[in-house]
C-alpha positions as CSV (number, residue, x, y, z in Angstrom):
1,X,-34.1,-33.7,48.1
2,X,-35.9,-33.7,44.8
3,X,-36.4,-30.3,43.2
4,X,-38.2,-29.3,40.1
5,X,-35.8,-28.0,37.4
6,X,-35.8,-24.4,36.5
7,X,-36.2,-23.5,32.8
8,X,-33.4,-21.2,31.6
9,X,-34.2,-21.3,27.8
10,X,-35.4,-17.7,27.7
11,X,-32.7,-16.1,29.9
12,X,-30.3,-13.7,28.3
13,X,-26.7,-14.8,28.6
14,X,-23.5,-13.0,27.7
15,X,-21.5,-15.6,25.8
16,X,-19.2,-15.7,22.8
17,X,-19.3,-18.3,20.1
18,X,-15.6,-18.8,20.7
19,X,-16.2,-19.9,24.2
20,X,-18.9,-22.4,23.2
21,X,-16.7,-24.5,20.9
22,X,-14.4,-27.1,22.6
23,X,-10.7,-26.4,22.2
24,X,-10.1,-30.0,20.9
25,X,-13.0,-30.0,18.4
26,X,-12.1,-31.2,14.9
27,X,-13.3,-28.0,13.2
28,X,-10.8,-26.0,15.3
29,X,-7.9,-28.3,14.2
30,X,-9.0,-28.0,10.5
31,X,-9.3,-24.2,10.7
32,X,-5.8,-24.0,12.2
33,X,-4.2,-26.3,9.6
34,X,-6.1,-25.7,6.3
35,X,-6.4,-22.4,4.4
36,X,-9.5,-22.4,2.2
37,X,-9.4,-18.7,1.2
38,X,-7.9,-19.6,-2.2
39,X,-11.4,-20.8,-3.3
40,X,-12.7,-17.2,-3.6
41,X,-10.1,-16.3,-6.2
42,X,-10.5,-19.6,-8.1
43,X,-14.3,-19.1,-8.6
44,X,-14.3,-15.3,-9.2
45,X,-14.7,-15.7,-12.9
46,X,-18.0,-17.6,-12.3
47,X,-19.6,-14.6,-10.7
48,X,-20.8,-11.3,-12.2
49,X,-18.6,-8.5,-11.0
50,X,-21.0,-5.6,-11.2
51,X,-24.6,-6.8,-11.4
52,X,-27.1,-9.0,-9.6
53,X,-27.8,-9.6,-5.9
54,X,-25.0,-10.2,-3.5
55,X,-23.9,-13.9,-3.8
56,X,-23.3,-16.3,-0.9
57,X,-19.6,-16.3,-0.2
58,X,-18.1,-19.2,-2.1
59,X,-15.7,-20.0,0.7
60,X,-18.7,-20.4,3.0
61,X,-20.5,-22.5,0.4
62,X,-17.7,-24.9,0.0
63,X,-17.1,-25.1,3.7
64,X,-20.7,-26.2,4.0
65,X,-20.2,-28.9,1.4
66,X,-17.1,-30.1,3.1
67,X,-18.8,-30.2,6.5
68,X,-21.3,-32.6,5.1
69,X,-18.6,-35.0,4.0
70,X,-16.4,-34.5,7.1
71,X,-19.2,-35.6,9.4
72,X,-21.0,-38.0,7.1
73,X,-24.2,-35.9,6.6
74,X,-25.6,-37.2,3.3
75,X,-28.6,-34.8,2.9
76,X,-28.1,-31.2,2.2
77,X,-31.3,-30.3,3.9
78,X,-30.2,-32.3,7.0
79,X,-26.8,-30.5,6.8
80,X,-28.6,-27.1,7.0
81,X,-30.6,-28.3,10.0
82,X,-27.4,-29.4,11.7
83,X,-25.7,-26.1,11.0
84,X,-28.7,-24.3,12.5
85,X,-28.2,-25.9,15.9
86,X,-24.5,-26.7,16.0
87,X,-22.3,-23.9,17.4
88,X,-19.1,-25.6,16.2
89,X,-20.3,-25.6,12.6
90,X,-21.3,-22.0,12.9
91,X,-17.9,-21.1,14.3
92,X,-16.2,-22.9,11.4
93,X,-18.4,-21.1,8.9
94,X,-18.0,-17.7,10.5
95,X,-21.7,-17.4,11.3
96,X,-23.0,-15.7,14.4
97,X,-25.5,-17.3,16.7
98,X,-28.3,-15.1,15.2
99,X,-27.2,-15.3,11.6
100,X,-29.6,-17.0,9.2
101,X,-28.4,-20.3,7.8
102,X,-28.5,-20.4,3.9
103,X,-31.3,-22.3,2.4
104,X,-30.5,-25.8,1.1
105,X,-31.7,-24.9,-2.4
106,X,-29.0,-22.1,-2.5
107,X,-26.4,-24.8,-1.9
108,X,-27.8,-27.3,-4.4
109,X,-28.5,-24.7,-7.2
110,X,-25.0,-23.2,-6.9
111,X,-23.5,-26.7,-7.1
112,X,-25.7,-27.8,-10.0
113,X,-25.5,-24.6,-12.1
114,X,-22.7,-22.3,-11.3
115,X,-20.0,-24.9,-10.5
116,X,-21.1,-27.7,-12.9
117,X,-18.3,-28.4,-15.5
118,X,-16.1,-25.8,-13.9
119,X,-13.4,-28.1,-12.6
120,X,-13.4,-26.4,-9.2
121,X,-13.8,-29.6,-7.3
122,X,-10.6,-31.0,-8.8
123,X,-8.8,-27.7,-8.2
124,X,-9.8,-27.7,-4.5
125,X,-8.7,-31.3,-4.1
126,X,-5.3,-30.6,-5.8
127,X,-4.7,-27.5,-3.6
128,X,-5.2,-29.4,-0.4
129,X,-2.7,-32.1,-1.7
130,X,-0.3,-29.2,-2.4
131,X,-0.8,-27.9,1.1
132,X,0.0,-31.3,2.5
133,X,3.1,-31.5,0.3
134,X,4.2,-28.1,1.6
135,X,4.1,-29.4,5.1
136,X,6.2,-32.5,4.2
137,X,3.3,-34.9,4.6
138,X,3.5,-36.3,1.0
139,X,6.6,-37.7,-0.6
140,X,5.3,-39.3,-3.8
141,X,7.9,-42.1,-3.6
142,X,5.6,-45.0,-2.9
143,X,2.0,-44.9,-4.1
144,X,-0.8,-47.3,-3.5
145,X,-3.9,-47.6,-5.7
146,X,-7.1,-49.5,-5.5
147,X,-10.8,-49.1,-6.3
148,X,-14.0,-49.4,-4.3
149,X,-17.6,-49.6,-5.5
150,X,-20.3,-47.0,-4.7
151,X,-23.9,-48.2,-5.2
152,X,-25.6,-46.1,-7.8
153,X,-28.9,-44.4,-7.1
154,X,-30.6,-46.9,-9.5
155,X,-32.8,-49.9,-9.3
156,X,-30.9,-53.0,-10.5
157,X,-34.1,-54.5,-11.9
158,X,-34.8,-51.5,-14.3
159,X,-32.5,-51.7,-17.2
160,X,-32.3,-52.1,-21.0
161,X,-30.0,-54.5,-22.8
162,X,-28.1,-52.4,-25.3
163,X,-25.6,-53.4,-28.0
164,X,-22.6,-51.1,-27.8
165,X,-19.3,-50.8,-29.7
166,X,-16.2,-51.3,-27.5
167,X,-13.8,-48.5,-27.7
168,X,-10.2,-49.3,-28.6
169,X,-7.9,-49.6,-25.6
170,X,-5.6,-46.7,-25.0
171,X,-2.5,-48.8,-25.3
172,X,-3.6,-50.4,-28.6
173,X,-1.2,-48.5,-30.9
174,X,1.8,-49.4,-28.7
175,X,0.7,-53.0,-28.5
176,X,0.3,-53.3,-32.3
177,X,3.8,-51.9,-32.7
178,X,5.2,-54.5,-30.4
179,X,3.3,-57.2,-32.2
180,X,4.6,-56.1,-35.6
181,X,8.2,-55.9,-34.3
182,X,7.8,-59.4,-32.8
183,X,6.4,-60.9,-36.0
184,X,9.1,-59.2,-38.1
185,X,11.9,-60.6,-35.8
186,X,10.3,-64.1,-36.2
187,X,10.1,-63.8,-40.0
188,X,6.3,-63.5,-40.0
189,X,4.3,-61.1,-42.2
190,X,2.7,-58.1,-40.4
191,X,-0.9,-58.5,-39.5
192,X,-3.5,-56.8,-41.7
193,X,-4.7,-53.4,-40.7
194,X,-7.8,-53.3,-38.6
195,X,-11.0,-52.3,-40.4
196,X,-14.1,-50.5,-39.1
197,X,-16.5,-53.4,-39.4
198,X,-17.3,-55.8,-36.6
199,X,-16.2,-58.7,-38.6
200,X,-12.7,-57.4,-39.1
201,X,-12.4,-55.2,-36.0
202,X,-10.8,-57.9,-33.7
203,X,-10.3,-56.3,-30.3
204,X,-10.3,-52.7,-31.6
205,X,-14.1,-52.3,-31.6
206,X,-16.2,-55.5,-31.2
207,X,-19.8,-55.0,-30.2
208,X,-21.2,-56.5,-27.0
209,X,-24.5,-56.4,-25.1
210,X,-24.5,-54.6,-21.8
211,X,-27.2,-53.7,-19.2
212,X,-27.9,-49.9,-19.1
213,X,-29.8,-48.5,-16.2
214,X,-33.0,-46.5,-17.1
215,X,-32.5,-44.4,-13.9
216,X,-28.7,-43.7,-14.1
217,X,-27.4,-44.6,-17.6
218,X,-23.8,-43.5,-16.6
219,X,-23.5,-46.3,-14.0
220,X,-22.2,-49.7,-14.9
221,X,-23.6,-53.2,-14.1
222,X,-21.1,-54.9,-11.9
223,X,-20.5,-58.6,-11.9
224,X,-17.4,-59.5,-9.9
225,X,-16.5,-62.4,-7.6
226,X,-17.5,-61.8,-3.9
227,X,-19.1,-58.4,-4.9
228,X,-22.8,-57.5,-5.0
229,X,-24.4,-57.4,-8.4
230,X,-26.1,-54.3,-9.6
231,X,-25.5,-50.8,-10.9
232,X,-22.4,-49.2,-9.3
233,X,-19.6,-46.7,-9.8
234,X,-15.9,-47.3,-9.1
235,X,-13.8,-44.8,-7.2
236,X,-10.2,-45.4,-8.2
237,X,-8.1,-43.9,-5.4
238,X,-4.3,-43.4,-5.0
239,X,-2.7,-42.6,-1.6
240,X,0.8,-41.7,-0.6
241,X,2.6,-44.2,1.7
242,X,3.9,-41.7,4.2
243,X,0.6,-40.7,5.9
244,X,-2.0,-42.1,3.5
245,X,-2.8,-38.7,2.0
246,X,-5.1,-39.2,-1.0
247,X,-3.3,-37.9,-4.1
248,X,-5.8,-38.9,-6.8
249,X,-9.4,-40.0,-7.2
250,X,-11.1,-41.0,-10.4
251,X,-14.6,-42.4,-11.1
252,X,-15.7,-44.9,-13.8
253,X,-18.7,-47.0,-14.3
254,X,-18.4,-50.3,-12.4
255,X,-18.1,-52.4,-15.6
256,X,-14.7,-50.8,-16.4
257,X,-11.6,-52.8,-15.4
258,X,-9.4,-51.4,-12.7
259,X,-6.3,-51.5,-14.9
260,X,-7.7,-49.4,-17.8
261,X,-7.4,-45.9,-16.3
262,X,-4.4,-46.6,-14.0
263,X,-1.4,-45.5,-16.1
264,X,-3.1,-42.3,-17.3
265,X,-4.0,-41.4,-13.7
266,X,-0.4,-42.2,-12.5
267,X,1.0,-39.9,-15.2
268,X,-1.5,-37.2,-14.2
269,X,-0.2,-37.2,-10.6
270,X,3.4,-37.1,-11.7
271,X,2.7,-34.1,-14.0
272,X,0.5,-32.2,-11.5
273,X,2.4,-32.7,-8.3
274,X,5.9,-33.5,-9.6
275,X,6.0,-37.0,-8.2
276,X,8.8,-39.3,-9.2
277,X,7.6,-42.6,-7.7
278,X,10.1,-45.4,-7.0
279,X,7.5,-48.0,-6.2
280,X,3.7,-48.6,-6.5
281,X,1.6,-51.2,-4.6
282,X,-1.4,-52.7,-6.4
283,X,-3.7,-55.6,-5.9
284,X,-3.9,-58.6,-8.3
285,X,-6.5,-56.9,-10.5
286,X,-3.8,-54.6,-11.9
287,X,-1.5,-57.5,-12.9
288,X,-2.1,-57.1,-16.7
289,X,0.5,-57.0,-19.4
290,X,-0.1,-53.3,-20.3
291,X,0.2,-52.1,-16.6
292,X,3.3,-54.1,-16.0
293,X,4.9,-53.0,-19.3
294,X,3.9,-49.3,-18.6
295,X,5.5,-49.4,-15.1
296,X,8.7,-51.0,-16.5
297,X,8.9,-48.3,-19.2
298,X,8.5,-45.6,-16.5
299,X,11.2,-47.3,-14.4
300,X,8.8,-47.7,-11.5
301,X,9.0,-50.9,-9.4
302,X,5.5,-52.4,-9.4
303,X,4.6,-54.8,-6.5
304,X,1.3,-56.6,-7.1
305,X,-0.7,-59.2,-5.4
306,X,-1.1,-62.8,-6.6
307,X,-4.4,-64.2,-7.9
308,X,-4.8,-68.0,-8.2
309,X,-5.2,-68.7,-11.9
310,X,-8.2,-70.5,-13.2
311,X,-7.4,-74.2,-13.5
312,X,-9.2,-77.1,-14.9
313,X,-9.2,-80.1,-12.6
314,X,-7.0,-83.0,-13.8
315,X,-4.9,-80.9,-16.2
316,X,-1.4,-79.7,-15.9
317,X,-0.8,-76.1,-14.6
318,X,0.8,-73.6,-17.0
319,X,3.8,-73.3,-14.7
320,X,4.6,-76.9,-15.4
321,X,5.4,-75.9,-19.0
322,X,9.0,-74.5,-18.7
323,X,10.1,-71.7,-20.9
324,X,13.7,-71.7,-22.3
325,X,14.7,-68.2,-23.4
326,X,17.8,-69.4,-25.2
327,X,15.8,-71.6,-27.7
328,X,12.6,-69.6,-27.4
329,X,10.6,-72.8,-26.7
330,X,8.5,-74.4,-24.0
331,X,9.1,-77.8,-22.6
332,X,6.0,-79.8,-21.5
333,X,5.9,-82.1,-18.5
334,X,6.5,-85.1,-20.7
335,X,9.7,-83.5,-22.1
336,X,8.5,-82.4,-25.6
337,X,9.5,-79.0,-27.0
338,X,6.7,-76.6,-28.0
339,X,8.0,-74.3,-30.8
340,X,6.9,-70.8,-31.7
341,X,4.4,-70.6,-34.6
342,X,2.9,-67.1,-34.6
343,X,1.9,-64.0,-32.7
344,X,-1.8,-63.2,-32.6
345,X,-3.6,-59.9,-32.7
346,X,-4.0,-59.8,-28.9
347,X,-0.2,-59.9,-28.5
348,X,0.2,-63.5,-27.5
349,X,3.0,-65.6,-28.9
350,X,1.7,-69.2,-29.6
351,X,3.9,-72.2,-29.0
352,X,2.6,-75.5,-30.6
353,X,3.4,-79.1,-29.8
354,X,4.1,-81.8,-32.3
355,X,0.7,-83.7,-32.9
356,X,2.5,-86.9,-33.8
357,X,4.3,-87.0,-30.5
358,X,1.2,-85.9,-28.6
359,X,-1.0,-88.6,-30.1
360,X,1.0,-91.4,-28.4
361,X,1.8,-89.5,-25.2
362,X,0.6,-91.1,-22.0
363,X,0.0,-87.7,-20.4
364,X,-2.1,-86.3,-23.3
365,X,-5.3,-86.6,-21.2
366,X,-3.8,-84.2,-18.7
367,X,-2.5,-81.9,-21.4
368,X,-5.0,-81.4,-24.2
369,X,-8.2,-82.8,-25.6
370,X,-7.9,-81.0,-28.9
371,X,-9.1,-82.8,-32.0
372,X,-5.7,-82.4,-33.8
373,X,-3.7,-83.5,-30.7
374,X,-1.9,-80.2,-30.4
375,X,-1.1,-78.4,-27.2
376,X,-0.8,-74.6,-27.5
377,X,0.9,-72.5,-24.8
378,X,0.8,-68.7,-25.1
379,X,3.2,-66.0,-23.9
380,X,2.6,-62.3,-24.2
381,X,5.0,-60.0,-26.0
382,X,5.3,-58.1,-22.7
383,X,5.7,-61.2,-20.6
384,X,9.1,-60.2,-19.4
385,X,7.5,-57.1,-17.7
386,X,5.0,-59.4,-16.0
387,X,7.8,-61.7,-14.8
388,X,9.8,-58.8,-13.4
389,X,6.8,-57.5,-11.4
390,X,5.9,-61.0,-10.2
391,X,9.5,-61.6,-9.0
392,X,9.4,-58.5,-6.8
393,X,6.4,-59.8,-5.0
394,X,8.5,-62.7,-3.6
395,X,11.3,-60.5,-2.3
396,X,11.5,-59.4,1.4
397,X,11.2,-55.7,0.5
398,X,8.4,-56.4,-1.9
399,X,6.4,-58.2,0.8
400,X,6.9,-55.2,3.1
401,X,5.8,-52.8,0.4
402,X,2.7,-54.8,-0.4
403,X,1.8,-55.3,3.3
404,X,1.4,-51.5,3.6
405,X,-1.6,-51.6,1.2
406,X,-4.0,-52.6,4.0
407,X,-2.7,-49.8,6.2
408,X,-3.0,-47.1,3.5
409,X,-5.4,-47.3,0.6
410,X,-7.6,-50.0,2.1
411,X,-7.9,-48.2,5.4
412,X,-8.6,-44.9,3.5
413,X,-11.6,-46.6,1.8
414,X,-12.8,-48.1,5.1
415,X,-12.8,-44.7,6.7
416,X,-14.6,-43.2,3.7
417,X,-17.3,-45.8,3.9
418,X,-17.7,-45.9,7.6
419,X,-17.4,-42.2,8.4
420,X,-17.9,-40.1,5.3
421,X,-20.9,-41.7,3.5
422,X,-19.0,-43.3,0.7
423,X,-21.1,-46.5,0.4
424,X,-23.6,-44.9,-1.9
425,X,-23.6,-42.4,-4.7
426,X,-25.5,-39.4,-3.5
427,X,-26.4,-38.2,-7.0
428,X,-26.8,-39.6,-10.5
429,X,-24.4,-39.2,-13.4
430,X,-20.7,-39.7,-13.7
431,X,-19.8,-36.0,-13.3
432,X,-21.8,-35.7,-10.1
433,X,-20.4,-38.9,-8.6
434,X,-16.9,-37.6,-9.4
435,X,-17.8,-34.4,-7.5
436,X,-18.8,-36.5,-4.5
437,X,-15.6,-38.5,-4.6
438,X,-13.4,-35.4,-4.9
439,X,-15.2,-33.7,-2.0
440,X,-15.0,-36.8,0.1
441,X,-11.3,-37.2,-0.6
442,X,-10.7,-33.5,0.1
443,X,-12.5,-33.8,3.5
444,X,-10.5,-36.9,4.4
445,X,-7.2,-35.1,3.5
446,X,-8.2,-32.1,5.5
447,X,-9.0,-34.2,8.5
448,X,-5.8,-36.2,8.2
449,X,-3.6,-33.0,7.9
450,X,-5.3,-31.4,10.9
451,X,-5.0,-34.4,13.1
452,X,-1.4,-35.0,12.2
453,X,-0.5,-31.4,13.1
454,X,-2.5,-31.5,16.3
455,X,-0.8,-34.7,17.3
456,X,2.6,-33.1,16.6
457,X,1.8,-30.1,18.8
458,X,0.5,-32.3,21.6
459,X,3.6,-34.4,21.6
460,X,5.9,-31.3,21.7
461,X,4.0,-29.5,24.4
462,X,2.8,-25.9,24.9
463,X,6.3,-24.3,24.5
464,X,6.2,-25.1,20.7
465,X,4.1,-23.8,17.8
466,X,3.7,-24.8,14.2
467,X,6.3,-23.5,11.7
468,X,4.4,-21.6,9.0
469,X,3.6,-23.9,6.1
470,X,5.6,-26.8,7.4
471,X,5.0,-30.1,9.2
472,X,7.4,-29.2,12.0
473,X,7.5,-26.8,14.9
474,X,9.6,-24.0,16.3
475,X,9.9,-22.6,19.8
476,X,7.0,-20.3,20.8
């Protein structure tokens, strides 16, 4: 029998907010696993102690921000509309059903004014990592690092071409010392000191033309194989191998190479969290002399991917020129020895062939087309470090370590893009995009910790409860 439904919207019901939130809701798991009360103490110095109107509770404020990243709500206005009607969000925030939800402008103005340049986003991220470490979820023995691009809030057609000076690389002093030592051991004079002018600057500060966005000048124009072109940022992320907890996130413009900030960020994690990593897994973009040398210096076993080198059709591959360490020479495919001549300012040792022999060589067309019939093969002063890293890639344990990349850092990025709004930069400017990446990583870590603890309790059954501050359980 068909009956007209009765409207109950205006009936008075006796309910509690606690009863309206499902027992298995994510916010319940997070509230049971993560302690965010430390935020109030960390930001107390940013508030006036005895003057002004009562401020919005900073713990509530940051819970609001984290809710947006947890559930992929990109707009702060939309977030407030969701909190208005979602009882689970109200329960997590400690709001009653009749409490007024803060205005979106309160959230945005606190974020833009009070917390700008305060470092609080990094502190919150670090504290959540420390909580994960306290529960035994992070070991710091094997770390995986990669980067992903976030589309900047900028039109790729609106830019100016600007001539800029390239800053010297961070490892330049160490490289120059290695070059001088190598030249001295080979009986060569030291290279002349670098000068400030473009003509004499070499790699220390040459000028180049780049595209600068008129909308977001901090972003970088990205031109990479198999990647979209335009203005982007790069999120450089490191995760721990045990449970893929994110241990570091760092933002650069998209025209910065992945390898440039890597060693500095690795050192930062070791200092901040006391990590002593045995191994790191990286893709082929990090396979540079400075990264390989830095890892060998730190006694960390680097395992990196292989990228097919650029090769000119019809020519010999570089691997066909065999290096002999005893005589410090290369042997070409035709059997001629290439002897050392000099070490250039970029750190490459140059090995030259004998032009007299090359002129009559039947294989010269596949070797060199130089006007003086001379083949030059280069070898970096840190080539031994590269060879050590490359050799690990071919070992059985190296293959297993590298295979875990797709299950850890790549999956972390996939979740961030699919579930947490990480495809686009929500705001403009490097500092604000860093804020976004830190909050997104914090939200992912909170979710991961909560789900791991909930899974453990579900497996153990109702007779067990969580050990305080640990990733294990004790009898109830």
